[in-house]
Each structure stands twice: as C-alpha cells, then as structure tokens.
PAPADREN-929837 format. One line per 10 residues: for each residue z, y, x of N, C-alpha, C. Coordinates in nm, 4 decimals. Last residue first. Layout:
N
Z Y X Z Y X Z Y X  ... .
This chain:
59
0.8288 0.9944 -0.1902 0.8536 1.1019 -0.2873 0.9815 1.0820 -0.3631  0.7867 0.7722 -0.0370 0.8478 0.8880 0.0265 0.8824 1.0000 -0.0693  0.6499 0.6022 -0.2040 0.7872 0.5656 -0.1648 0.8613 0.6852 -0.1055  0.4048 0.7379 -0.2113 0.4813 0.7206 -0.3344 0.6275 0.6867 -0.3019  0.3183 0.7087 0.0509 0.3456 0.8434 -0.0005 0.4329 0.8363 -0.1260  0.2834 0.4319 0.0582 0.3758 0.4965 0.1504 0.4152 0.6348 0.0995  0.0822 0.4028 -0.1382 0.2128 0.3398 -0.1568 0.3186 0.4034 -0.0663  -0.1299 0.5470 -0.0164 -0.0774 0.5875 -0.1466 0.0631 0.5317 -0.1673  -0.1735 0.3862 0.2088 -0.1319 0.5255 0.2247 -0.0705 0.5794 0.0960  -0.2596 0.1504 0.0810 -0.1416 0.1492 0.1671 -0.0860 0.2909 0.1840 .
-0.4956 0.2447 -0.0413 -0.3846 0.1956 -0.1235 -0.2537 0.1955 -0.0444  -0.6499 0.3068 0.1853 -0.6191 0.4122 0.0871 -0.4971 0.3705 0.0049  -0.6685 0.0514 0.2968 -0.6014 0.1594 0.3709 -0.5616 0.2730 0.2768  -0.8142 -0.0778 0.0963 -0.6817 -0.1274 0.1340 -0.6028 -0.0207 0.2082  -1.0523 0.0702 0.1028 -0.9683 0.0751 -0.0154 -0.8265 0.0277 0.0167  -1.1435 -0.0073 0.3573 -1.1139 0.1334 0.3303 -1.0225 0.1451 0.2092  -1.1825 -0.2798 0.3109 -1.0851 -0.2367 0.4118 -1.0470 -0.0907 0.3907  -1.3852 -0.2707 0.1175 -1.2561 -0.3298 0.0838 -1.1474 -0.2914 0.1842  -1.6018 -0.1501 0.2557 -1.5356 -0.0799 0.1452 -1.3985 -0.1385 0.1132  -1.5766 -0.1947 0.6153 -1.6245 -0.2318 0.4822 -1.5437 -0.1598 0.3736 .
-1.6221 0.0673 0.8583 -1.5383 -0.0346 0.7953 -1.5979 -0.0715 0.6599  -1.7063 0.2990 0.9967 -1.7578 0.1677 1.0338 -1.6656 0.0553 0.9838  -1.6561 0.5480 0.9189 -1.5452 0.4796 0.9861 -1.5856 0.3412 1.0361  -1.8975 0.5994 0.7942 -1.8586 0.6807 0.9090 -1.7455 0.6168 0.9889  -1.8818 0.4104 0.5851 -1.9867 0.4006 0.6854 -1.9498 0.4786 0.8120  -1.6681 0.5126 0.4382 -1.6596 0.3784 0.4953 -1.7624 0.3613 0.6073  -1.7814 0.7606 0.3642 -1.6595 0.7550 0.4462 -1.6462 0.6183 0.5137  -1.9944 0.6749 0.2049 -2.0205 0.7530 0.3259 -1.9014 0.7467 0.4199  -1.8562 0.5526 -0.0038 -1.9465 0.4732 0.0797 -1.9768 0.5444 0.2109  -1.7256 0.7787 -0.1052 -1.6481 0.6648 -0.0556 -1.7345 0.5798 0.0368 .
-1.9425 0.9381 -0.1857 -1.8473 0.9872 -0.0855 -1.7693 0.8725 -0.0223  -2.0559 0.7722 -0.3825 -2.1337 0.8093 -0.2644 -2.0422 0.8575 -0.1520  -1.8497 0.7657 -0.5686 -1.8934 0.6415 -0.5049 -1.9707 0.6713 -0.3767  -1.8535 1.0344 -0.6466 -1.7354 0.9806 -0.5783 -1.7739 0.8523 -0.5041  -2.1026 1.0504 -0.7730 -2.0738 1.1381 -0.6591 -1.9542 1.0875 -0.5787  -2.0799 0.8642 -0.9830 -2.1764 0.8433 -0.8751 -2.1448 0.9280 -0.7523  -1.7481 0.7742 -1.0723 -1.8611 0.8656 -1.0857 -1.9518 0.8508 -0.9624  -1.6899 0.4204 -1.0717 -1.6580 0.5542 -1.0245 -1.7751 0.6453 -1.0576  -1.5591 0.1221 -1.2124 -1.6676 0.2190 -1.1965 -1.6112 0.3521 -1.1509  -1.4442 -0.1874 -1.0788 -1.4244 -0.0633 -1.1520 -1.5407 0.0288 -1.1238 .
-1.3107 -0.5063 -1.0172 -1.4273 -0.4216 -1.0409 -1.3892 -0.2977 -1.1191  -1.1993 -0.7339 -0.7727 -1.1680 -0.6412 -0.8808 -1.2886 -0.5517 -0.8984  -1.1559 -1.0547 -0.6494 -1.2528 -0.9492 -0.6785 -1.1992 -0.8647 -0.7930  -0.9070 -1.1461 -0.4226 -0.9527 -1.1448 -0.5611 -1.0494 -1.0291 -0.5789  -0.7893 -1.3707 -0.1667 -0.8452 -1.2450 -0.2148 -0.8884 -1.2596 -0.3595  -0.7208 -1.5918 -0.0182 -0.6154 -1.5117 -0.0785 -0.6656 -1.3764 -0.1258  -0.9616 -1.6941 0.0810 -0.8803 -1.7770 -0.0075 -0.7732 -1.6960 -0.0798  -1.1324 -1.5770 0.2607 -1.1228 -1.5151 0.1288 -1.0350 -1.5939 0.0323  -1.1899 -1.6884 0.5100 -1.0952 -1.5776 0.5023 -1.0806 -1.5150 0.3654  -1.5282 -1.7778 0.4592 -1.4089 -1.7872 0.5415 -1.3197 -1.6644 0.5213 .
-1.6524 -1.8554 0.1412 -1.6532 -1.7657 0.2566 -1.5209 -1.7767 0.3301  -1.6079 -2.0188 -0.0662 -1.7222 -2.0532 0.0174 -1.7282 -1.9666 0.1423  -1.2957 -2.1359 -0.1796 -1.3788 -2.0250 -0.1352 -1.4918 -2.0749 -0.0470  -1.2500 -2.3589 -0.4515 -1.2410 -2.3291 -0.3087 -1.3384 -2.2183 -0.2720  -1.1094 -2.2532 -0.7555 -1.2285 -2.2989 -0.6851 -1.2123 -2.2672 -0.5367  -0.8042 -2.3637 -0.8887 -0.8787 -2.2600 -0.8173 -0.9982 -2.3216 -0.7484  -0.7517 -2.4947 -1.2073 -0.7726 -2.5255 -1.0669 -0.8530 -2.4139 -1.0029  -0.4971 -2.4625 -1.4466 -0.6296 -2.4260 -1.3986 -0.6369 -2.4511 -1.2492  -0.3383 -2.6845 -1.6620 -0.3322 -2.6180 -1.5336 -0.4748 -2.5856 -1.4894 .
C-alpha cells in the first residue's frame, strides 16, 4: 500500500499536479487571460474544463 504524503500547502489535499506543454504562443495567451481575469492558471483551467464538459453533454 502506498502512503500519500501530507500536503504542505493548505487546501491541496485533494489536488494533483498535471503537466503538459503548450506552444509558446498559446501559453502566453492563457497566462494573459488568467492575468486579465485575476485568477490563477489552475482556476482558469478548471473553468475551461467545466465549460468543455457542459458543452460536451449538450451535444
């Protein structure tokens, strides 16, 4: 049985780091959008994913 390491940051016990690469131009656009909305990248991605799932269910 593997043991989960306790999180050192508050509120991250149910989170997981995922990593992927984007073309530099796309990464810049995403970072700019997050900055303009004043939200962290993970929150923006969560909103994008939620919107995608809603659209997928509606199709």
